[in-house]
C-alpha positions in Angstrom: -20.7 -20.3 -10.5 -23.3 -20.3 -13.3 -20.6 -20.8 -15.9 -17.1 -22.2 -15.8 -14.1 -20.0 -15.1 -12.9 -20.0 -18.7 -16.2 -18.6 -20.0 -16.2 -16.0 -17.3 -12.6 -15.1 -18.3 -13.8 -14.4 -21.8 -16.9 -12.5 -20.5 -14.8 -10.1 -18.5 -13.5 -8.6 -21.8 -16.8 -8.6 -23.7 -19.7 -8.7 -21.1 -18.2 -7.5 -17.8 -21.6 -7.0 -16.2 -22.7 -10.5 -16.9 -19.3 -11.8 -15.8 -19.5 -10.1 -12.4 -23.1 -11.3 -12.0 -21.7 -14.8 -12.4 -18.9 -14.2 -10.0 -21.0 -12.7 -7.2 -22.1 -16.1 -5.8 -18.7 -17.7 -6.3 -15.7 -15.6 -7.1 -13.0 -18.3 -7.0 -10.1 -16.5 -8.8 -7.6 -19.4 -9.1 -7.6 -19.6 -12.9 -6.9 -15.9 -13.5 -4.4 -15.7 -10.6 -2.6 -18.8 -12.0 -2.5 -17.3 -15.5 -1.2 -13.9 -14.2 1.5 -15.4 -12.0 2.5 -18.2 -14.4 2.8 -16.0 -17.5 4.6 -13.2 -15.7 7.1 -15.5 -14.0 7.7 -17.3 -17.3 8.2 -14.0 -19.2 10.7 -12.6 -16.6 12.6 -15.9 -16.5 12.9 -15.8 -20.3 13.8 -12.1 -20.2 16.8 -12.7 -17.9 17.8 -15.8 -19.7 18.1 -13.9 -23.0 19.0 -10.3 -22.0 22.5 -8.9 -22.8 23.3 -8.4 -19.1 26.3 -6.1 -19.6 24.1 -3.9 -21.7 21.3 -4.0 -19.0 23.8 -3.1 -16.3 25.1 -0.2 -18.2 21.5 1.0 -19.0 20.6 0.7 -15.3 23.6 2.7 -14.3 22.9 5.4 -16.8 19.4 5.8 -15.3 20.9 6.6 -11.9 22.7 9.8 -12.6 22.6 11.0 -9.0 25.0 8.2 -7.9 28.7 8.9 -7.7 31.3 6.5 -9.1 31.8 4.7 -5.9 28.1 4.1 -5.4 27.8 2.9 -9.0 30.6 0.5 -8.5 29.0 -0.9 -5.3 25.7 -1.2 -7.1 27.3 -3.1 -10.0 28.8 -5.6 -7.7 25.4 -6.3 -6.1 23.6 -6.5 -9.5 24.3 -10.0 -10.9 22.0 -11.6 -13.4 20.9 -14.3 -10.9 20.3 -11.8 -8.1 18.2 -9.5 -10.3 16.3 -12.5 -11.8 15.4 -14.1 -8.4 14.5 -10.7 -6.9 12.2 -10.0 -9.7 10.6 -13.5 -9.7 10.2 -13.3 -5.9 8.6 -9.9 -6.1 6.1 -11.2 -8.6 5.3 -14.4 -6.7 5.0 -12.7 -3.3 4.1 -9.1 -4.2 1.2 -9.8 -6.6 -1.0 -11.6 -4.1 -0.2 -9.0 -1.4 -1.4 -6.2 -3.7 -4.6 -8.1 -4.4 -5.0 -8.7 -0.7 -4.6 -4.9 0.1 -7.1 -4.0 -2.6 -9.5 -6.6 -1.2 -9.2 -5.0 2.2 -10.0 -1.6 0.7 -13.1 -3.0 -1.2 -14.3 -4.7 2.1 -14.1 -1.3 3.9 -15.6 0.6 1.1 -18.4 -1.9 0.6 -19.3 -1.8 4.4 -19.5 2.0 4.2 -21.9 1.5 1.3 -23.9 -0.9 3.3 -22.8 -4.2 1.7 -22.1 -7.4 3.7 -19.8 -9.1 1.1 -17.0 -11.0 2.7 -13.2 -10.4 2.4 -12.6 -13.6 0.5 -15.0 -12.6 -2.2 -13.4 -9.2 -2.5 -10.0 -10.9 -2.8 -11.4 -12.8 -5.8 -13.0 -9.5 -7.1 -9.6 -7.7 -7.1 -8.1 -10.5 -9.2 -10.9 -10.7 -11.7 -10.9 -7.0 -12.2 -7.2 -7.2 -13.1 -7.6 -9.7 -15.8 -6.9 -7.1 -18.6 -3.2 -7.2 -17.6 -3.1 -10.6 -19.4 -3.4 -8.6 -22.7 0.1 -7.3 -22.1 1.7 -10.8 -21.9 1.9 -11.5 -25.7 3.1 -8.0 -26.2 5.9 -8.4 -23.6 6.9 -11.6 -25.3 7.1 -9.8 -28.6 9.4 -7.2 -27.1 11.7 -9.9 -25.8 11.7 -11.7 -29.2 12.4 -8.5 -31.2 14.7 -6.8 -28.6 17.7 -9.0 -29.5 18.8 -9.0 -25.9 18.8 -5.3 -25.5 15.4 -4.2 -24.2 15.0 -2.6 -20.8 12.5 -4.0 -18.3 10.6 -0.7 -18.3 10.2 -1.0 -22.1 8.5 -4.5 -21.9 5.1 -3.0 -21.3 3.9 -1.8 -24.7 0.7 -0.6 -23.2 2.3 1.9 -20.8 1.6 5.6 -21.4 5.4 6.1 -21.7 5.7 3.6 -24.5 2.6 4.8 -26.3 2.7 8.6 -25.7 5.6 10.3 -23.9 8.7 8.1 -24.6 10.6 9.6 -21.7 14.1 8.3 -21.1 14.7 6.1 -18.1 16.5 8.8 -16.2 13.7 11.3 -16.5 11.9 12.1 -13.2 8.5 11.3 -14.6 9.4 8.1 -16.5 8.6 5.8 -13.6 5.0 7.2 -13.3 4.4 7.1 -17.0 5.8 3.5 -17.2 3.4 2.5 -14.4 0.3 4.0 -15.9 -1.0 1.8 -18.6 -4.1 1.2 -20.7 -4.8 -1.8 -18.5 -4.7 0.5 -15.5 -7.8 2.3 -16.9 -9.4 -0.9 -18.1 -9.0 -2.4 -14.6 -10.6 0.8 -13.1 -13.5 0.5 -15.5 -14.1 -3.2 -14.5 -13.8 -2.3 -10.9 -16.6 0.2 -11.3 -18.8 -2.2 -13.2 -18.2 -4.9 -10.6 -18.9 -2.6 -7.7 -22.2 -1.6 -9.3 -23.2 -5.2 -9.8 -22.1 -6.5 -6.4 -23.2 -3.7 -4.2 -26.1 -2.2 -6.2 -25.2 1.2 -5.1 -25.4 4.5 -7.1 -23.2 5.5 -10.0 -21.6 8.2 -7.9 -20.8 6.0 -4.9 -19.2 3.3 -7.0 -17.3 5.8 -9.1 -15.9 7.4 -6.0 -15.0 4.0 -4.4 -13.3 3.0 -7.7 -11.3 6.2 -8.1 -10.2 6.8 -4.5 -7.2 4.4 -4.4 -5.9 5.7 -7.8 -6.3 9.3 -6.7 -4.4 8.6 -3.5 -1.6 6.5 -5.0 -1.0 8.6 -8.1 -1.8 11.9 -6.3 1.0 11.2 -3.8 3.3 10.1 -6.6 2.7 13.3 -8.6 3.0 15.5 -5.6 6.3 13.9 -4.8 7.6 14.6 -8.3 6.4 18.1 -8.3 7.3 19.3 -4.8 9.8 16.9 -3.3 12.5 16.5 -6.0 
């Protein structure tokens, strides 16, 4: 790598093209991966250590209006603070690398279609580096925990979500999950992906734009279709 990982981490935000040029020869992603996993694990551990769990349980139950009293009672027995915490931490630790691995597989296939011979390992690093903007949300999540006085819902931790910024849908609203999932960092990551694909493959604007947009169109298109037609 022509410059060290920390300088590339800074470049991703201000000079993304230059950053991906540096990463093309050596895309080792261990610093951003460690920062993402470490900060997220620490935040969720802190969240569960400080949350008013009886309030959280009541909030979660109120968001599941379709459950009857017996189902809610069974759900409440299963939802202990420890079980929710370890499930969440396990999901972050295991699920995050899996998501990056799946995106890397997609980029490998897309790049081969575009005539590029870049290896899977490099695309794995690419998927992580393109997701670096998610680190912007970490201090904001910490602020939510600090100011929430133990009564902030998990879906409200992300202050960059479209639901937090624009729609303010209640947790029991059918579209709340989608709007909580869509975030400013989602669009930023998509932009970095496009820039990176252009730098790494050298293919046209249209080809790289389509390759960037396709997974988002599929994932969110299915989600929206389900909300609209399969309620």
